[in-house]
N, C-alpha and C positions, 0 to 999 in steps of 0.2 A: 259301290257297284263298279265292276270292270266292264267297260264298253267294247263291243265288237266294232271294228272299223268298217266292216262290210254292210252295216245297217245304220239307218239314221238313229241318232241318240234318242229322239223323242219317241220313236216306235219301241225302242228297247225299254224305256221307262214305262210306256203304255203296257207292254207285256208284263213287266215286273208288278205293276199295280193290279193288272187283271189276275195274275197268278196269286197274289195276296188275297184277292177277293174270292177266287175259286177255292183256295185251300183253307179259307176261314181265318186267316191272319187279320184280314179286315172284314168285319161283320157287315151283313146287309144293313143298309141305312146308316152306317157309321160315317161320321164326318171325316173327310179327307183333309190332309194338311193344306194350309193356304198356299197360293201360288209361290209366295216367297219362301215359305217353309219347305215346300217341295223342291225348290231350286237349291236350297241349302242341303237338304237331305240327300239329293242325288248329285250334287255338285254340277248343276246345270244352270244355264242362263234363265232368268225369270221369264223371258219371252218363250223359251223352250217349255217351261212348265205350263204356260198358258196354252201352248199348242198341244201338250199332253192332255190337258183337261178337255180341250175342244174335241180331240180325237176320241177320248173315252165317252164323252157325251154323244158323239155321232154314232158310236157303237152301242149305245144304250147301257153302258156299264156304270155310269154315274149321272147325276143331275145336279144342277146348281139352283139354290134358292137365293134369289137376289138379296144381298146384304147379310146373308146367313152363312154362306159357304157352299162347298161342293160335298156331295154325299154319295156313297156307294149305293148302287141300285138295290132295291128290296125285292126285285123281280127274280125269284128263284129259278123260273124257267129260263130267263135270259142268262143267268149265271151258269146254269147247266149247259145251255147252248154254247156259251163262250168256252166252257171247259171242253166240250166235244169238238169245237172248231180248233182249239189249240192242240188237242190230242191228235186230230186228223192231220194237222199241219206237221206236227212232230213225226207222226208215223210215215207220212209221205216222204219227208226228207230222209228218214231212215231207210225206207224201201228204195229210194233213188240211189242212196249210197251203196246199198247191198247189190243193186243191179250193176252199178259201175265196177264193183269188185268181182262181178261174174258169178254171184251166188244165186242159185236157183230158188224158186218158191219153196220147194221141198226142204232144201238146205236151210233156208231162213226159218221155216217152221220148226225144224229140228233144233236150231240154235236157240230160238225163243223158248222152246220147251225145256232145253237144258238149263238155260239161264233162270227160268222160272223154278226149276227144281233146286237151284242154288240159293235163290233169294225169293222172298215173298214180296209181291208187288204191292 
């Protein structure tokens, strides 16, 4: 994984795991890698992997069974809410960028429609 220097690494890993859960790469209820395995997988410090799981638990994306490991949430409503949150965040960044370029709402809608004609979302 290539990291962005403008955001904390642990949050980038959190987003990567959330994305894997949202798109089904990680199934609901699936056991996640141990903290050490996560550190190796993402080339991060083990303390950072602990912080990743703490954040994911705080967001309701995973839970820990003492002595058993950490698991992806089985709450499909929470997964959908997470997907919607990430989509809204992405959309807001996109709209801010368009505004900075001086693109009007109408122009943005036209651009989206043209892009949609070219590729299927």
